[in-house]
N, C-alpha and C positions, 0 to 999 in steps of 0.2 A: 379256766387253765390257768396255772402257774407258769409266769416266766423261770426262763432259767436263772436270775439272780432271786428269785423266790426260793427256788429248790435250792440252790447253793447255801442260800441263810436259813434257812429251816435245816440242812444238815450241818452246818453250823451249830445252830442251836442246841439241837441235839446230841452234838459228839458222836454222830453218824458218819464215820471217817470212809467206811465203803463206798457208803450212799453220794458224799461228797467226791471221791475220786472215781465211780463207777456210774454216776448218775447225774453228771453234770459239769464238775469240775476236774474232769480227766486230763485237761490241758494244763494245769496249774501241775498236777503229778507227773505227768509228761517230761515238762521244763526240767523239774528236778530229776527224772532219769537220765535225760540228755546229759544234765549238768555230772552227776555223778557217774557213769557209767559210759559217757561216751559213745553212745550209739544215737544214729539218726533219727529224727522225727517224722513219724509219720500217721495219718489220719484216714479213717475208713467213713465211706459215704455214700447213699443212694448212687446210681449212676449216673441221673440227672439231676443231680442237686452238685454242687460245690459248696460245702459248708461242711464244719468238724461235727460228724455225728460222733465220733471218738478218737481220741488222741491217742498216742501210745510210742516208745521209740522199738526198733525193728534190728534183728541180727539174724542174716538170711532170712528163711520163713517164719523165723520165731516170735511174734512181739510179746510185748513186755511193757504190763501196766501195771496198778494196783494190786489184781490178784497174780499177779506172777507172769509166768511165760505160756503163752498160749500159740497153736498153731493157725497162721494167719487165714487158713481157712474157717474157721471156726470164729474169727473175728471177724470176716468179711459176711459171713452168713448171719451174724448178729445186726450187724451195724451197716451194712450194705444193701444185705436182702439177697446178695448171691454170690455161694462159697470160693467163687472164681474171679470176682472183681479184683482188680488191683489194687496195692496200698497206694495211696497218694503222699507225696513228699512234703513235708513242711519246714517251715523255719520258724524259731525263735520270734522273729523279729512278725513273721505275718502271724502266729499264734498273739501276741501281746498286741497287735493292731486289731484284729479279730475281738479279744479282751475290749479294748476302747469302745469298740464300736457297740459290743452288747453291754455297755454300762457296767464291767467289772472288774477295771483296774484299779478302783480305789482297796478293793479286797485283796489284791495281789501280794502285798508283804504279809499278812497275815495267813492267808491260804499257803502260800510257800513255805512259810515258816511252820505249818502244820505237815506239809509236805514232805519237807526234809527230816521231821521226827520220824513220820509214819516211816521213810526208807530205810532210817537209822534200825527200827525193830524190826524190817520186813525185809533186810539185805538180804538174807539168807533166801530168798525165793529166787533172786535174782543171781547170785552165786551157784546154785543148784544147775540153772540152767545152762551155766557160762555164758553168761550175758558180756562181762566184761571180758 
């Protein structure tokens, strides 16, 4: 089984940014969304765990991640196993601490730069949903 770091490095090598930001590096992209849109950070996880299954920003019941806007129920179903599971609030500080714990801190600068470029290309996905 490959580690989160290995998965992220593989996505970087392949320049597969969807995989990077939807299958492991969502926390990096969520930090950029938080910075650019000013929306609060949240995460989804299984009810019996307190770990980042998927990190995103949210306005009302709409979640925003690399793929754009989604209703909370679909994100909860996919990443928490229950469509009525509540989103959990996150902070940039907690995300950075978790990245350090998982050995990802050294990748932050490189991946956040890519996330900012990808956000600039995908900005229309968030404006259509009236995120800001």
